[in-house]
C-alpha positions as CSV (number, residue, x, y, z in Angstrom):
1,M,67.5,51.6,37.8
2,S,64.1,50.1,36.8
3,V,61.9,52.5,34.8
4,L,58.6,52.0,33.4
5,L,57.6,53.6,30.0
6,K,55.2,56.4,30.4
7,P,53.3,58.3,27.8
8,L,55.1,61.5,28.3
9,D,58.5,59.7,27.8
10,L,57.2,58.7,24.2
11,V,55.9,62.3,23.5
12,V,59.1,63.9,24.5
13,S,61.1,61.3,22.3
14,V,58.8,62.1,19.4
15,M,59.3,65.8,19.8
16,A,63.0,65.4,20.1
17,A,63.0,63.3,16.8
18,V,61.2,66.0,14.8
19,L,62.6,69.2,16.3
20,R,65.1,71.1,13.8
21,E,67.2,72.2,16.8
22,P,69.7,69.3,17.5
23,N,70.8,70.5,20.8
24,W,67.4,71.4,22.5
25,T,67.6,72.2,26.4
26,H,65.0,70.9,28.9
27,A,63.5,74.4,28.9
28,A,63.1,74.6,25.3
29,M,61.5,71.1,25.1
30,A,59.1,72.1,27.9
31,Q,58.2,75.3,26.0
32,H,57.5,73.3,22.8
33,L,55.2,70.8,24.7
34,G,53.5,73.5,26.8
35,M,54.5,72.0,30.1
36,N,56.7,72.6,33.2
37,G,60.5,71.7,33.2
38,S,60.4,69.4,35.9
39,Q,58.1,67.1,34.2
40,V,60.1,67.2,31.0
41,F,63.4,66.6,33.0
42,R,61.9,63.4,34.4
43,A,60.5,62.3,31.0
44,V,63.9,63.0,29.2
45,R,65.9,61.1,31.9
46,D,63.5,58.1,31.8
47,A,63.3,58.0,27.9
48,A,67.2,57.9,28.1
49,V,67.2,55.0,30.5
50,L,64.7,53.3,28.2
51,G,66.8,53.7,25.1
52,L,64.4,56.2,23.2
53,L,67.0,59.0,23.7
54,V,70.7,58.9,23.6
55,T,73.0,60.9,25.7
56,E,76.2,62.6,24.6
57,P,78.3,64.4,27.2
58,S,79.3,67.9,25.9
59,G,81.4,70.0,28.0
60,G,79.8,70.3,31.4
61,R,76.3,69.3,30.2
62,T,74.6,66.4,28.7
63,I,73.0,66.6,25.1
64,Y,70.0,64.3,24.2
65,H,69.2,63.0,20.8
66,A,66.4,61.0,19.7
67,N,67.2,57.2,19.3
68,R,65.1,57.3,16.1
69,A,65.5,53.4,15.2
70,A,64.4,52.5,18.6
71,L,61.7,55.0,18.7
72,A,60.3,54.0,15.4
73,E,60.4,50.3,16.3
74,F,58.5,50.9,19.4
75,L,55.8,53.2,17.6
76,L,55.4,50.8,14.7
77,H,55.3,47.5,16.7
78,G,54.4,48.3,20.3
79,V,52.3,51.4,20.8
80,K,49.0,50.0,19.8
81,Y,49.4,47.5,22.5
82,Y,50.8,49.9,25.2
83,A,48.5,52.9,24.6
84,V,44.9,51.8,23.5
85,P,43.1,55.0,22.9
86,A,39.7,55.7,24.6
87,R,37.1,57.0,22.1
88,G,34.1,59.0,23.0
89,R,31.4,61.3,22.1
90,L,31.4,64.0,19.3
91,T,33.4,67.0,20.3
92,R,35.3,69.9,19.0
93,G,39.0,69.4,18.6
94,V,42.1,68.8,16.6
95,P,41.8,66.1,13.8
96,T,44.0,63.2,14.3
97,S,44.8,59.7,12.7
98,H,43.1,59.5,9.2
99,G,41.4,63.0,9.9
100,A,44.7,64.9,10.0
101,P,46.3,66.4,7.0
102,V,49.1,64.0,6.8
103,L,46.7,61.1,6.1
104,S,43.5,62.8,4.9
105,T,45.1,63.8,1.6
106,R,45.9,60.1,1.1
107,L,42.8,58.5,1.9
108,R,39.2,59.0,0.7
109,A,36.8,60.4,3.2
110,D,33.8,58.4,4.3
111,D,30.7,59.6,6.2
112,E,32.1,58.8,9.7
113,P,33.2,61.6,12.0
114,V,36.9,61.9,12.0
115,P,38.9,61.3,15.2
116,V,39.8,64.3,17.0
117,W,41.8,65.3,20.2
118,P,39.4,67.3,22.2
119,H,40.8,70.9,22.5
120,A,39.5,74.2,22.9
121,E,41.3,75.7,19.9
122,G,40.2,72.8,17.5
123,R,38.3,73.6,14.6
124,A,36.9,70.3,13.7
125,R,33.9,68.4,15.1
126,G,34.6,64.6,15.4
127,E,34.7,61.6,17.6
128,S,36.7,62.1,20.7
129,F,40.2,60.4,20.5
130,E,42.3,60.3,23.7
131,P,45.6,61.7,22.9
132,L,48.7,59.8,24.0
133,H,49.3,62.8,26.7
134,P,47.3,65.9,27.3
135,C,49.9,68.2,26.0
136,V,49.8,66.7,22.6
137,P,47.0,68.7,20.9
138,G,48.5,72.1,22.0
139,A,52.0,71.1,21.0
140,A,50.5,69.7,17.8
141,L,49.2,73.2,17.1
142,R,52.5,74.8,17.5
143,N,54.7,72.3,15.6
144,E,53.4,70.9,12.3
145,R,56.0,68.0,12.1
146,F,55.1,66.9,15.6
147,Y,51.6,67.1,14.7
148,A,52.0,64.9,11.7
149,A,54.2,62.3,13.7
150,M,51.6,62.2,16.4
151,A,48.6,61.8,14.0
152,L,50.4,58.9,12.5
153,V,51.1,57.3,15.9
154,D,47.4,57.7,16.5
155,A,46.6,55.9,13.1
156,I,48.7,53.1,14.3
157,R,47.2,53.1,17.9
158,G,43.7,53.1,16.7
159,G,43.3,53.0,12.9
160,R,42.0,50.4,10.5
161,A,44.4,48.2,8.7
162,R,44.8,50.6,5.7
163,E,45.5,53.6,7.8
164,R,48.0,51.8,10.0
165,G,49.7,50.5,6.8
166,I,50.1,54.0,5.3
167,A,51.1,55.5,8.7
168,A,53.7,52.8,9.1
169,K,55.3,53.9,5.9
170,L,55.1,57.5,6.6
171,L,56.2,57.6,10.3
172,P,59.9,56.7,9.8
173,E,60.2,59.3,7.1
174,I,58.9,61.9,9.4
175,L,61.2,60.7,12.5
176,H,64.0,60.4,9.8
177,A,64.4,56.8,11.0
178,P,65.4,53.7,8.8
179,A,62.5,52.0,7.3
180,D,61.6,48.6,8.9
């Protein structure tokens, strides 16, 4: 079966890597991401075929775990070519990339607006930065580790060299993946 990588496959894989519950279900994953179970089911299945998730039979069901090494490798070396972010006007949203807490404490702020995922519950004003998938801002507000991981992914996708370098060091730690 030939499968093309979709943004939701990556998002589900990142969430699987940062979740503290190792034996999550499709329904639990859907709840974490704020989406319906059928979308998550397809994304989990495709991510497993692509090698971003690994399967483990357990009784009558299949358990999925993040393939952290493969996920980190793709996020560090391929995502900036796969998912170039669209940037837009000033808007209210959730800070990402160097504007998110995971990086803003490590970088000195400049006068430019920070990148934000447009979102009704966002409290920052900045330059619109297209999330990898529309579910990302809401899920990030519900899960701090997922927020940090996706903000680092965005720094790699659309940040400057210094931001990308710091993100490349921090992302494997958050994913619990071996360093490159």
